[in-house]
N, C-alpha and C positions, 0 to 999 in steps of 0.2 A: 591736153584736157586742160582749156584755160582753167585760171584761179575762180572766176564768176559761175561754170557749171560746177566745177567740183563745191563749192560754195552754196548753191543750188541743192546739191544732192549732199548735202551735209545734214543738210537743215529736214530736209526731209525726210531722211530716215533718223534723226535727232542722236547722231551719233558723230564723231569723230572719225571713224573706225569703219569701214565696212568689207563685207567679202570683193574683192575686187571684180567675180564676176556679174556686180553689180552694177561697175565703170563701162560709162563706152568706151569702147575702145578706140588708143589715139594713135594716128598712121604717122602722127611727127618722124619718130626716129626712121624710120622707113622713107622717108625723103633724106635724110643723112646719109643712108646707110649706100641709098643713089649716087651718093655723091662723093665718095669714098671710092678710094683707088682700089678696088676690089677683084679686076677682074683676072690677076695672079692667079689667083688663088678657087676662082669659081667654079675652073671644071673639075678640082678634086671631088671626088668621090665620096657621098657620104655616108658608107660605111666603111671606109680610112681614114675618117678626119678623126682629129683631136679635139674633143669638145669643153669645152668648161658651163656647169651647168650652172647658176648662180640663183638666192633667190636671198631678198631684203627683211626684214622687218622694221617698223618703223615707225616715230608718235604720231602719225594722222597720216590724212592722205594732202596735206597741202606744202608741197615745198615750198613752197612760192611764198606760202604764208608762215614758214617758220619753223617748218615740221621737217624734223630731222632721221637719219640712220639711228635705230638702234640694234642690229643685229644687220651678219654679212655673212653667209653661206654658201658653198660653193663644190661642185661634187667633176671630177674629170671622167669621161667616157670618153672611152679609144677604143676604136675600131667598133663604135656599134654596143661594150662591155661596159657596164658600169664598174668604174675603180672606187668598192668602197675605201681603199686605203689609200687615198688621195682626196681631201676633204680639205675643205677651208672651214672654219669655225669659229669665229669672231662675235660678242658683244662689242658692240661702239657708242663711247660715253658720248652720247646724241648735245652737249652743252643746256639745256633744257630739263624741266619735269617732263615725264612720261604722264600722257591723260589717263584716269583708271577707264577710260570707254577702250583706249588704247594694249594695254594691259588686260583688258578680260580677252581680247582678241590671243595676243602668242601668248601671256602670261610673262612681259618680264617685266619689272619693278625697278622705281629709282636705286632701291639698296642695291640690286643685281648689278648695275652699270658702276656703280656708283665708284669700284675702282677699275674700271674698262678703261681700255685707250681709248682715244681721240681720232677722227677720222686722219690725222696726218699720221697718224701709225700705222691704221690698219689699211688704209687703201693703198697706200707703198707695197706692201706685204702681197693682196689681194692681187696687183697689177704685179707683180713678179711668180704668185701662183698661179698666176693665165695667162704668161709669158705672149708669144703669139696664136694659143688656140679660137678657134671660133669660142664663138661667146654663145649661150641657148639660156630661156629663161621662157615662166608663162606668164603671160602678159608682158612682155621685157619692157615694154611703152613704160609701165609704171616705176620698174628698177630702176630703171636710166633717169627719170625727168629724179631722182633724190641723187643715186652717184654722177652723174653730169658734172648739176652747180657744185656741188663739193670737189670733183678733179677741176675743175676750170680754177676754183677757188685756190685751190693749194698749187695751179702750174702745172699740173700733173696731166698725161693724156688722156683723149676722150678714147670713152670704151666704144661708143659707135660710129667713129668714124676711123678707126683705128682696127680692127675687128670687127669682121662679119658674126650679123647676130639673126640667131632663128630664135622662132618665135613656138614652144611645143602648141600654144592655142592655133595661130593659125597654121601649122601641120596640120593639126588636127582636124580642122579646117578644110584642110585638101585634101585629106586623107579619107575624111567621112561625110564629108559634105557640112550639114545647119546643124546634125545633131548638138546635142550641148556638149560644150568642149572646155567647162571649167575642171579643175584638177582633180577635183575629187572622180566624178563622172565618167574621165577619162582614165584613171585610178582603174576606175571597177572595169567599165572595158575590155581593160590590156590585161583584166588579171593582174593588181598593182596593190600591192600595200602599202600606206603608207603611216611613217610613225614618224610620231613628232612632229602631229599635221597644226600647222600654222607657230612652226618654230623656221630660221630662217635654213638650216643645214639641213629638218626634214622635208621642205617645201623641195629645197636644191634635189635630193635625193628621190624624190618622188618624181618633180619633171625630167630628172634623168634617167630613172626608169620608167616614166610613158615615153620620152625621144626613144630610146631603146626599141621600144613597144611598136614606135610608128613608121621606123624606119622599112619593113616589109613590108608594110603594107603603103609608104612611098613608092618603095621600088615597086611595087603591082602595079602601080599607076605610071612607070614609067616614070617618075622622079627620082634617080639617080645622082645627081650629081651636085653641090653646093648652089651655084648659079641656078639650077634650077628650082630645088626649094625655096631659094629666096624671091626668085620673079614669080612661083604661083603666090609665094603670099604675098606680094606686092601689088597682083592683081584683085587680092579680096579686096582692098578698097571699094567702098562705096561710091558709087558712079552718081 
């Protein structure tokens, strides 16, 4: 999503942070995935994958205009089951003040991150946690739009170019058609309760449970491999 488009949206909503469901989906990260060398893993069965499902909380919507991470959460899904004992949950010092509108969404204040680690510490730890797993997120483009510039700034490997990335919003559209696919609607449809909504780790856990619930539906539609899931997601691009 371009900065001018985000700026227009921010002005329209009259706030720096808005529910992600209101943002237009940006397919740019899929273009990067298409260039990545993923042929060796795309034949793997979805049901057999190790997946790290991640979520971020930020100071606002505009990484190109100075907004930064304030929290990064992730959980591992192994063989279709959410591993609640394999969780990554870190506050991140953003190096700037957190606007009150952002705090109103995720509850993170300047005082809470005053002693938090910087991206220089948190991001290498996250890369170690993720290893060579497949990644997933709900509206993955949003999280990557914050993570990728920070990784590049620190000289760390790109997530989008080094890992296959699944998106639970797109997978839900593949599975259910164009029914509402925001995280809350998906959770209700699949009988998932999200604890700690709008915290990074809470939303990561919720998205992980949603991913687990989508796998049988996708299998019923003949989508059983990582490659098939990625291709079906790419086909959702508007013509």
